[in-house]
C-alpha positions as a Markdown table, in Angstrom:
| # | Residue | x | y | z |
|---|---|---|---|---|
| 1 | Tyr | 154.6 | -16.6 | -108.4 |
| 2 | Ala | 157.7 | -18.8 | -108.2 |
| 3 | Val | 161.1 | -17.2 | -107.6 |
| 4 | Ser | 163.6 | -18.4 | -110.2 |
| 5 | Cys | 166.7 | -18.5 | -108.1 |
| 6 | Ile | 167.8 | -20.5 | -105.0 |
| 7 | Lys | 168.4 | -18.6 | -101.7 |
| 8 | Ser | 171.9 | -18.6 | -100.3 |
| 9 | Ser | 173.5 | -17.6 | -97.0 |
| 10 | Ser | 174.9 | -14.5 | -98.8 |
| 11 | Ser | 171.6 | -13.1 | -99.9 |
| 12 | Ser | 171.7 | -9.3 | -99.7 |
| 13 | Leu | 169.0 | -6.8 | -99.0 |
| 14 | Gly | 169.0 | -5.7 | -102.7 |
| 15 | Leu | 168.7 | -9.3 | -103.9 |
| 16 | His | 166.0 | -10.1 | -101.4 |
| 17 | Leu | 164.0 | -7.1 | -102.7 |
| 18 | Ala | 164.5 | -8.3 | -106.2 |
| 19 | Trp | 163.1 | -11.7 | -105.3 |
| 20 | Arg | 160.1 | -10.2 | -103.7 |
| 21 | Leu | 159.4 | -8.0 | -106.8 |
| 22 | Val | 159.6 | -11.0 | -109.0 |
| 23 | Glu | 157.1 | -12.8 | -106.8 |
| 24 | Val | 154.4 | -10.3 | -107.5 |
| 25 | Gly | 155.0 | -10.3 | -111.2 |
| 26 | Val | 157.6 | -7.5 | -111.7 |
| 27 | Asn | 160.3 | -8.5 | -114.3 |
| 28 | Asp | 161.3 | -5.1 | -115.5 |
| 29 | Val | 162.3 | -2.2 | -113.2 |
| 30 | Phe | 162.6 | 1.3 | -114.6 |
| 31 | Thr | 165.5 | 3.4 | -113.3 |
| 32 | Val | 167.8 | 6.3 | -113.5 |
| 33 | Pro | 171.1 | 5.5 | -111.7 |
| 34 | Gly | 172.4 | 7.9 | -109.1 |
| 35 | Asp | 175.1 | 7.7 | -106.4 |
| 36 | Phe | 172.6 | 6.7 | -103.6 |
| 37 | Asn | 171.2 | 3.8 | -105.6 |
| 38 | Leu | 174.2 | 2.3 | -107.4 |
| 39 | Val | 174.8 | -0.6 | -105.0 |
| 40 | Leu | 171.1 | -1.4 | -104.9 |
| 41 | Leu | 170.9 | -1.5 | -108.7 |
| 42 | Asp | 173.9 | -3.9 | -108.8 |
| 43 | His | 172.2 | -6.3 | -106.4 |
| 44 | Leu | 168.8 | -6.1 | -108.2 |
| 45 | Leu | 170.7 | -7.1 | -111.4 |
| 46 | Ser | 172.0 | -10.2 | -109.7 |
| 47 | Glu | 168.4 | -11.7 | -109.9 |
| 48 | Gly | 168.3 | -13.2 | -113.4 |
| 49 | Ser | 164.5 | -12.8 | -113.7 |
| 50 | Leu | 164.7 | -9.0 | -113.2 |
| 51 | Lys | 165.7 | -6.6 | -115.9 |
| 52 | Leu | 166.7 | -3.0 | -115.3 |
| 53 | Val | 165.4 | -0.5 | -117.9 |
| 54 | Gly | 167.4 | 2.7 | -118.0 |
| 55 | Cys | 165.5 | 5.9 | -118.8 |
| 56 | Cys | 166.6 | 9.4 | -119.7 |
| 57 | Asn | 165.0 | 11.1 | -116.6 |
| 58 | Glu | 163.0 | 10.2 | -113.5 |
| 59 | Leu | 159.7 | 11.5 | -114.9 |
| 60 | Asn | 160.0 | 9.0 | -117.7 |
| 61 | Val | 160.8 | 6.3 | -115.2 |
| 62 | Gly | 157.6 | 7.0 | -113.3 |
| 63 | Tyr | 155.4 | 7.0 | -116.4 |
| 64 | Ala | 157.0 | 3.8 | -117.6 |
| 65 | Ala | 156.3 | 2.1 | -114.3 |
| 66 | Asp | 152.7 | 3.5 | -114.6 |
| 67 | Gly | 152.3 | 1.9 | -118.0 |
| 68 | Tyr | 153.8 | -1.4 | -116.8 |
| 69 | Ala | 151.3 | -1.5 | -113.9 |
| 70 | Arg | 148.4 | -1.0 | -116.3 |
| 71 | Ala | 149.7 | -3.9 | -118.5 |
| 72 | Arg | 151.0 | -6.3 | -115.9 |
| 73 | Gly | 149.1 | -5.4 | -112.7 |
| 74 | Val | 152.0 | -3.9 | -110.7 |
| 75 | Gly | 155.1 | -1.8 | -111.7 |
| 76 | Ala | 158.3 | -0.7 | -110.0 |
| 77 | Cys | 160.9 | 2.0 | -110.4 |
| 78 | Val | 164.2 | 3.0 | -108.7 |
| 79 | Val | 165.5 | 6.5 | -108.4 |
| 80 | Thr | 168.0 | 8.4 | -106.2 |
| 81 | Phe | 167.5 | 10.4 | -103.1 |
| 82 | Thr | 165.5 | 13.7 | -103.4 |
| 83 | Val | 166.7 | 14.9 | -106.8 |
| 84 | Gly | 165.3 | 11.7 | -108.2 |
| 85 | Gly | 162.4 | 11.4 | -105.9 |
| 86 | Leu | 161.1 | 14.9 | -106.4 |
| 87 | Ser | 161.4 | 14.4 | -110.2 |
| 88 | Val | 159.4 | 11.1 | -110.3 |
| 89 | Ile | 156.7 | 12.3 | -107.9 |
| 90 | Asn | 154.5 | 13.8 | -110.6 |
| 91 | Ala | 154.1 | 10.4 | -112.2 |
| 92 | Ile | 153.6 | 8.7 | -108.8 |
| 93 | Ala | 150.8 | 11.2 | -108.1 |
| 94 | Gly | 149.2 | 10.3 | -111.4 |
| 95 | Ala | 149.4 | 6.6 | -110.5 |
| 96 | Tyr | 147.8 | 7.4 | -107.2 |
| 97 | Ser | 144.8 | 9.1 | -108.9 |
| 98 | Glu | 144.5 | 6.2 | -111.4 |
| 99 | Asn | 144.7 | 3.4 | -108.7 |
| 100 | Leu | 147.9 | 1.9 | -110.0 |
| 101 | Pro | 150.2 | -0.1 | -107.8 |
| 102 | Val | 153.6 | 1.3 | -108.5 |
| 103 | Ile | 156.5 | 0.5 | -106.1 |
| 104 | Cys | 158.7 | 3.5 | -106.0 |
| 105 | Ile | 162.1 | 2.6 | -104.6 |
| 106 | Val | 164.6 | 5.3 | -103.6 |
| 107 | Gly | 168.2 | 4.9 | -102.8 |
| 108 | Gly | 168.4 | 6.8 | -99.5 |
| 109 | Pro | 171.2 | 8.4 | -97.4 |
| 110 | Asn | 173.7 | 6.3 | -95.4 |
| 111 | Ser | 171.9 | 5.1 | -92.3 |
| 112 | Asn | 174.8 | 6.4 | -90.2 |
| 113 | Asp | 174.1 | 10.0 | -91.4 |
| 114 | Tyr | 170.7 | 10.2 | -89.8 |
| 115 | Gly | 170.7 | 12.3 | -86.7 |
| 116 | Thr | 174.1 | 13.8 | -87.4 |
| 117 | Asn | 172.8 | 17.3 | -88.3 |
| 118 | Arg | 174.8 | 17.2 | -91.5 |
| 119 | Ile | 173.8 | 18.8 | -94.7 |
| 120 | Leu | 174.1 | 16.3 | -97.5 |
| 121 | His | 174.1 | 16.8 | -101.3 |
| 122 | His | 170.8 | 16.1 | -103.0 |
| 123 | Thr | 169.0 | 17.9 | -100.1 |
| 124 | Ile | 167.6 | 21.4 | -100.1 |
| 125 | Gly | 170.4 | 22.7 | -97.9 |
| 126 | Leu | 168.9 | 21.7 | -94.5 |
| 127 | Pro | 170.1 | 18.9 | -92.2 |
| 128 | Asp | 166.7 | 17.2 | -92.6 |
| 129 | Phe | 166.5 | 14.1 | -94.7 |
| 130 | Ser | 162.7 | 13.8 | -94.4 |
| 131 | Gln | 161.6 | 16.4 | -97.0 |
| 132 | Glu | 161.2 | 13.7 | -99.7 |
| 133 | Leu | 159.3 | 11.4 | -97.4 |
| 134 | Arg | 156.8 | 14.1 | -96.5 |
| 135 | Cys | 156.1 | 14.8 | -100.1 |
| 136 | Phe | 155.5 | 11.1 | -100.9 |
| 137 | Gln | 153.1 | 10.8 | -97.9 |
| 138 | Gln | 150.6 | 12.8 | -100.0 |
| 139 | Val | 150.7 | 10.5 | -103.1 |
| 140 | Thr | 151.4 | 7.0 | -101.8 |
| 141 | Cys | 149.3 | 4.7 | -99.5 |
| 142 | Cys | 152.4 | 3.3 | -97.6 |
| 143 | Gln | 155.9 | 4.7 | -96.9 |
| 144 | Val | 158.7 | 2.7 | -95.4 |
| 145 | Met | 162.3 | 3.7 | -94.5 |
| 146 | Ile | 164.8 | 0.9 | -94.5 |
| 147 | Glu | 167.5 | 2.1 | -92.1 |
| 148 | Asp | 168.5 | -1.2 | -90.5 |
| 149 | Leu | 168.7 | -4.8 | -91.6 |
| 150 | Asp | 166.7 | -6.3 | -88.8 |
| 151 | Thr | 163.4 | -4.7 | -89.9 |
| 152 | Ala | 164.1 | -4.7 | -93.7 |
| 153 | His | 162.4 | -8.0 | -94.4 |
| 154 | Glu | 159.2 | -6.9 | -92.7 |
| 155 | Leu | 159.1 | -3.4 | -94.2 |
| 156 | Ile | 159.6 | -4.7 | -97.8 |
| 157 | Asp | 156.8 | -7.1 | -97.4 |
| 158 | Lys | 154.5 | -4.5 | -95.9 |
| 159 | Ala | 155.1 | -2.0 | -98.7 |
| 160 | Ile | 154.7 | -4.5 | -101.6 |
| 161 | Ser | 151.7 | -6.3 | -100.2 |
| 162 | Thr | 150.0 | -2.9 | -99.4 |
| 163 | Ala | 150.6 | -1.7 | -103.0 |
| 164 | Val | 149.0 | -4.8 | -104.5 |
| 165 | Arg | 146.1 | -4.9 | -102.0 |
| 166 | Glu | 145.2 | -1.2 | -102.1 |
| 167 | Arg | 146.0 | -0.7 | -105.8 |
| 168 | Lys | 148.0 | 2.4 | -105.0 |
| 169 | Pro | 151.7 | 3.5 | -105.2 |
| 170 | Val | 154.0 | 2.9 | -102.3 |
| 171 | Tyr | 157.4 | 4.5 | -101.3 |
| 172 | Val | 160.4 | 2.5 | -100.2 |
| 173 | Ser | 163.6 | 4.2 | -99.2 |
| 174 | Val | 166.7 | 2.0 | -98.9 |
| 175 | Ser | 169.7 | 3.4 | -97.1 |
| 176 | Cys | 172.6 | 3.2 | -99.6 |
| 177 | Asn | 175.0 | 1.5 | -97.1 |
| 178 | Leu | 172.6 | -1.4 | -96.5 |
| 179 | Ala | 171.7 | -2.5 | -100.0 |
| 180 | Gly | 174.6 | -4.9 | -100.4 |
| 181 | Leu | 174.6 | -6.4 | -96.9 |
| 182 | Pro | 173.4 | -9.9 | -96.0 |
| 183 | His | 171.1 | -10.8 | -93.1 |
| 184 | Pro | 169.8 | -14.2 | -91.9 |
| 185 | Asn | 166.2 | -13.2 | -92.7 |
| 186 | Phe | 167.1 | -12.9 | -96.4 |
| 187 | Ser | 168.4 | -16.5 | -96.6 |
| 188 | Arg | 165.1 | -18.0 | -95.5 |
| 189 | Glu | 162.5 | -19.4 | -97.9 |
| 190 | Pro | 160.1 | -16.4 | -98.4 |
| 191 | Val | 156.6 | -16.6 | -97.2 |
| 192 | Pro | 154.3 | -16.2 | -100.2 |
| 193 | Tyr | 152.2 | -13.1 | -100.3 |
| 194 | Ala | 148.7 | -13.7 | -98.9 |
| 195 | Ile | 146.6 | -11.2 | -100.9 |
| 196 | Ser | 142.9 | -11.8 | -101.1 |
| 197 | Pro | 141.6 | -12.1 | -104.7 |
| 198 | Arg | 139.2 | -9.4 | -106.0 |
| 199 | Phe | 135.8 | -10.9 | -106.5 |
| 200 | Ser | 133.1 | -9.9 | -108.9 |
| 201 | Asn | 129.4 | -10.4 | -108.4 |
| 202 | Ser | 128.3 | -12.3 | -111.5 |
| 203 | Lys | 124.6 | -11.4 | -111.3 |
| 204 | Ser | 125.4 | -7.7 | -110.9 |
| 205 | Leu | 127.9 | -7.8 | -113.7 |
| 206 | Glu | 125.4 | -9.5 | -116.1 |
| 207 | Ala | 122.7 | -7.0 | -115.2 |
| 208 | Ala | 125.1 | -4.1 | -115.8 |
| 209 | Val | 126.1 | -5.5 | -119.2 |
| 210 | Asp | 122.5 | -6.1 | -120.3 |
| 211 | Thr | 121.5 | -2.6 | -119.3 |
| 212 | Ala | 124.4 | -1.1 | -121.2 |
| 213 | Ala | 123.7 | -3.2 | -124.2 |
| 214 | Asp | 120.1 | -2.2 | -124.3 |
| 215 | Phe | 121.0 | 1.4 | -124.0 |
| 216 | Leu | 123.5 | 1.2 | -126.9 |
| 217 | Asn | 121.2 | -0.9 | -129.1 |
| 218 | Val | 118.7 | 1.9 | -129.3 |
| 219 | Ala | 121.2 | 4.7 | -129.7 |
| 220 | Val | 121.5 | 6.3 | -133.1 |
| 221 | Lys | 125.1 | 7.6 | -132.9 |
| 222 | Pro | 126.5 | 6.4 | -129.7 |
| 223 | Val | 129.7 | 7.9 | -128.3 |
| 224 | Leu | 131.6 | 6.1 | -125.5 |
| 225 | Val | 133.6 | 8.3 | -123.1 |
| 226 | Ala | 135.9 | 6.2 | -120.9 |
| 227 | Gly | 136.3 | 7.3 | -117.3 |
| 228 | Pro | 139.6 | 7.3 | -115.3 |
| 229 | Lys | 138.6 | 4.1 | -113.4 |
| 230 | Leu | 138.3 | 2.0 | -116.6 |
| 231 | Arg | 140.6 | -1.1 | -116.8 |
| 232 | Val | 140.9 | -3.4 | -119.8 |
């Protein structure tokens, strides 16, 4: 996929993430704004090929991204830390069971707050910011925490490529104080995603179709029950 805009020396983390989403075919991102993701949303909006679709709650966000992944091949959503993440997780778990690549992006705490033993709002009252991450480890195939700019480029690519390759949701946490910051890595021409195509064995497919057709042709009142792995 071609990126529609030209890279500049002021490319931010949020804008870079937007470019990489567009590259894999995401043009609509479903979201509920919250204080930890506001700057990130502003920078995602600066990519003209990406549209933010506001929803009334995070569960709707997750199911909208689920449907988008079914229709377009990959979906994405943005929520806020913990209160948003724990709300969207039911839909993400459903996407995991249905083999749908949904990129779940969470606006995370300030990177300077990690290790301070502080109790932040949006937590469960403990100085531990990893509760949300531990929950998502059960329903995503990859989890990345972007807490410094030097590794952000690599972690974003790792998460997105894993989602597309494994056909499963991924979790991406972006520290709220980093979303609007530039880095030299974001100004370079991006390396296209190298994702192996999914091949089908033509002879096996033809044999399966012929067998199914023979079975249906002799049935009197056939009823088709679609299984959870069916894709149109």
